[in-house]
C-alpha positions in Angstrom: 9.7 383.2 23.5 10.3 383.3 27.3 9.5 380.1 29.2 6.6 380.3 31.7 8.6 378.0 34.0 11.2 380.8 34.6 8.4 383.0 36.1 7.2 380.4 38.5 8.1 381.2 42.1 9.4 378.1 44.1 7.5 378.2 47.4 9.3 377.9 50.7 8.2 375.0 52.8 8.1 375.4 56.6 7.1 373.4 59.6 3.6 374.7 60.5 3.0 372.3 63.4 4.6 369.6 65.5 3.3 366.7 67.6 4.5 363.6 69.4 3.2 360.7 71.4 4.9 357.9 73.4 3.3 354.9 75.2 2.8 355.0 78.9 4.8 351.9 79.9 8.3 352.7 81.1 11.2 350.2 81.2 14.2 351.5 83.2 17.7 350.3 82.8 17.7 348.1 85.9 15.5 345.7 83.9 18.5 344.7 81.9 20.5 343.5 84.9 18.9 340.1 84.1 20.9 340.0 80.9 24.2 341.2 82.2 23.9 345.0 81.7 23.5 347.8 84.2 22.1 351.3 84.5 25.6 352.7 84.9 26.9 351.1 81.7 23.8 351.9 79.6 23.7 355.6 80.6 27.5 356.2 80.3 27.8 354.6 76.9 24.4 355.3 75.3 22.9 358.1 77.3 19.7 356.2 78.0 18.0 356.0 81.4 14.6 354.5 80.3 12.5 353.9 77.3 8.8 353.6 76.5 7.2 350.4 75.1 3.8 349.6 73.8 1.4 347.2 75.5 -1.7 347.1 73.4 -0.9 349.8 70.9 0.3 349.5 67.3 2.6 351.7 65.3 -0.4 353.4 63.6 -1.9 354.1 67.0 1.1 356.0 68.0 1.4 357.7 64.6 -2.2 358.8 64.5 -2.0 360.4 68.0 1.2 362.2 67.2 -0.2 363.3 63.8 -3.4 364.7 65.3 -1.4 366.7 67.8 0.7 368.1 65.0 -2.4 369.1 63.0 -3.9 370.8 66.0 -0.6 372.6 66.7 -0.6 373.9 63.2 -4.1 375.4 63.7 -5.5 373.1 61.0 -8.1 370.4 60.8 -7.7 366.9 59.3 -9.6 368.1 56.2 -6.8 370.5 55.5 -4.3 367.7 55.1 -3.6 366.6 51.5 -1.0 363.9 52.0 0.0 361.6 54.9 3.5 360.2 54.8 4.6 357.7 57.5 8.3 356.8 58.1 8.5 353.4 59.8 10.4 350.2 59.9 7.7 348.5 62.0 4.3 348.9 60.2 1.2 347.3 61.6 1.3 344.8 58.7 3.5 344.1 55.7 0.5 345.4 53.7 -1.3 347.7 53.5 0.9 350.7 54.4 1.0 352.0 57.9 -0.1 355.4 56.4 -3.4 353.9 55.3 -4.0 352.7 58.9 -3.2 356.2 60.1 -5.5 357.7 57.5 -8.4 355.6 58.7 -7.8 356.4 62.3 -7.7 360.1 61.6 -10.7 359.7 59.3 -8.7 361.7 56.7 -10.3 360.0 53.8 -9.6 362.8 51.3 -5.8 362.4 51.7 -3.3 360.4 49.8 -1.3 358.1 52.2 1.8 356.0 51.8 4.9 354.9 53.7 8.7 355.6 53.3 11.2 353.1 54.6 14.6 354.3 55.6 14.7 353.0 59.2 16.4 355.5 61.6 16.8 358.1 58.7 13.2 357.6 57.9 11.7 360.9 59.2 14.4 363.0 57.6 14.0 361.2 54.2 10.2 361.4 54.4 10.2 365.1 55.3 12.3 365.6 52.1 9.6 363.8 50.1 6.9 366.0 51.6 8.8 369.1 50.9 9.0 368.2 47.2 5.3 367.7 46.9 4.7 371.2 48.3 7.4 372.9 46.2 5.9 371.4 43.1 2.5 372.9 44.0 0.9 369.5 44.0 -0.1 369.7 47.7 -0.4 372.4 50.2 -0.3 370.7 53.6 1.5 367.4 54.2 1.5 365.5 57.4 4.8 363.6 58.0 4.9 361.1 60.8 7.9 359.1 62.0 6.7 356.1 64.2 8.2 352.8 65.3 7.5 350.1 67.8 10.9 348.4 67.9 9.9 346.5 71.1 8.0 344.1 68.8 11.2 343.2 66.9 13.5 343.1 69.9 14.9 340.0 71.5 14.7 341.0 75.1 17.2 338.3 76.1 20.0 339.9 74.2 22.2 342.8 75.5 21.4 345.0 72.5 17.8 345.1 73.7 18.8 348.2 75.6 19.0 350.5 72.5 15.4 351.0 71.4 12.1 352.4 72.6 8.7 353.1 71.0 7.2 356.4 70.0 6.0 358.7 67.2 6.6 362.3 66.2 4.9 364.3 63.5 5.3 367.6 61.6 2.9 369.4 59.3 4.6 370.9 56.3 3.0 373.9 54.5 3.9 376.5 51.9 5.0 380.0 52.8 6.1 383.2 51.0 8.1 384.2 54.1 11.8 383.9 54.5 11.8 380.7 56.5 11.7 377.0 56.1 13.9 374.3 54.6 17.0 375.5 52.9 18.4 372.3 51.6 18.6 368.5 52.0 21.5 366.1 51.3 20.7 362.4 51.4 22.9 359.4 50.8 22.4 355.6 50.7 24.8 352.6 50.5 23.3 349.1 50.2 26.6 347.5 51.0 25.9 348.1 54.6 22.7 346.1 54.6 23.9 343.3 56.9 25.1 345.5 59.7 21.6 346.3 60.9 18.9 344.0 59.6 15.8 341.9 60.3 16.8 338.7 58.4 13.4 337.0 58.0 9.9 337.9 57.2 10.4 339.2 53.7 10.6 337.6 50.3 14.2 336.6 50.7 13.4 334.5 53.8 9.7 334.1 54.3 8.4 333.2 57.8 8.7 329.5 58.8 8.8 327.6 62.0 12.6 327.5 61.6 13.0 331.3 61.2 10.8 331.8 64.2 12.8 329.3 66.3 16.0 330.9 65.2 14.7 334.4 66.2 15.4 335.8 62.8 12.4 338.1 63.0 14.2 340.3 65.6 16.7 343.0 64.6 20.3 342.1 64.4 22.9 344.8 64.8 26.7 345.1 64.4 27.2 347.8 67.0 30.8 348.5 66.1 30.0 349.0 62.4 27.0 351.2 63.3 29.3 353.4 65.4 32.1 353.6 62.9 29.8 354.4 60.0 27.8 357.0 61.9 30.8 358.9 63.1 32.3 358.9 59.6 29.4 359.7 57.3 27.3 362.1 59.4 30.1 364.6 60.0 31.0 364.4 56.3 27.4 365.0 55.3 27.0 367.9 57.7 30.1 369.7 56.3 28.9 368.9 52.8 25.6 370.7 53.3 27.2 373.6 55.1 29.7 374.2 52.4 27.1 373.8 49.7 25.0 376.6 51.3 27.9 378.8 52.4 27.3 378.3 56.1 29.7 377.9 58.9 29.2 375.5 61.8 29.3 378.5 64.1 26.1 379.8 62.4 24.1 376.8 63.4 21.9 377.5 66.5 20.7 374.0 67.2 21.3 370.5 65.9 18.2 368.2 65.9 19.7 364.7 65.3 18.5 361.2 65.3 19.2 359.6 68.7 21.6 356.7 68.1 23.7 357.0 71.3 25.2 359.8 73.3 28.7 358.7 72.3 28.0 358.9 68.6 26.5 362.3 68.9 29.4 363.5 71.0 31.9 362.3 68.4 30.0 363.9 65.6 29.9 367.2 67.4 33.6 366.9 68.1 34.5 366.2 64.5 32.5 369.2 63.2 33.7 371.4 66.1 30.2 372.1 67.4 29.7 372.9 71.1 27.7 369.9 72.5 25.2 372.2 74.2 23.8 373.0 70.7 23.1 369.3 70.1 19.6 368.5 71.4 18.9 365.1 72.9 16.1 363.2 74.7 17.4 359.6 74.5 17.7 359.6 78.3 13.9 359.3 78.4 13.0 357.5 75.2 16.2 355.7 73.9 16.3 355.3 70.1 12.8 355.5 68.7 14.1 355.1 65.1 11.8 356.9 62.7 10.3 358.8 65.7 13.5 360.3 67.0 13.8 363.6 65.1 10.1 364.6 65.1 9.7 363.7 68.8 12.8 365.8 69.7 11.7 368.6 67.4 8.3 368.7 69.0 9.7 368.8 72.5 12.1 371.6 71.8 9.5 373.6 69.8 6.9 373.4 72.6 9.6 374.4 75.1 9.8 377.7 73.1 13.5 377.4 72.5 13.5 378.4 68.8 13.3 382.0 67.8 12.7 383.5 64.3 15.8 383.3 62.2 17.5 380.4 64.1 19.4 378.0 61.8 18.6 374.4 62.6 20.6 371.4 61.4 18.9 368.0 61.1 21.0 364.8 60.8 20.4 361.1 60.8 21.9 357.8 60.0 20.1 354.5 59.6 20.2 350.9 58.3 20.8 350.4 54.7 23.0 352.4 55.1 21.0 355.6 54.8 22.1 359.0 56.0 21.4 362.6 55.5 21.2 366.2 56.7 18.9 369.2 56.3 19.2 372.9 56.9 16.2 374.9 58.2 15.6 378.6 58.9 13.1 378.9 61.8 
């Protein structure tokens, strides 16, 4: 007897809408002269001119605004959304999830809502989760938001304060019968890298005390050399892995939409996979590294600029603390 499962058509999942939001306050590179850095060094090494930081907004405030813009861009209403997923390393509170805050602010009370934690790979990992819910037929429209306010976990007296900014980006994922959407994902993790980018205190391992606060253990700590060395090794390998698996050549990729770690990391990744750098989209000059927000903010900007055309092959790539890293192929 023939299985009914073999007759089920796996639905394609595509990006129906995009949105983003960044806070108004701008901090330019000259601010960091007070800690021994300079605009020339930061821009030449990292590609950053300025970043946005929150004043009286939370991560869920940014996420809700980006999410609403994505829903509107998709031509939907909040009532059409079945699931809200938020990728963040800086939730409003340890509990409940940031996604529940976002759900309340959007008044999307019929939706399911939860967070995914993969730091700078968060948006890509979370999009992959949303895609599976739609492919399975469980949900039809999923709102994925990547949002972070790293300014709240940054020691502004350290030189590594230059790396991050605050912001949120969002996508609405929906089912389609058309020949477009996500082709494949490849995701990796390696917990042996956990010490190279971490927030040491505030969890069950080292709960908050006067001592942890005095020692500034609630701010992020980063081994910049290890971040660079890991990123320029694992991301090119993962890109070549997904291309080979799907019988694609680097030359067939029209645009790369990567996480925004630094311009030097992206240049080295492009060099290793032999991709012309003009295909690599960036916006870190204006926003720095917004962690979970990087890919969806960049995607929203490029989308709204009208750069993509039907049939374009997009390559998404990210690397984050954990270690976590991954890639995705998408047909526009």
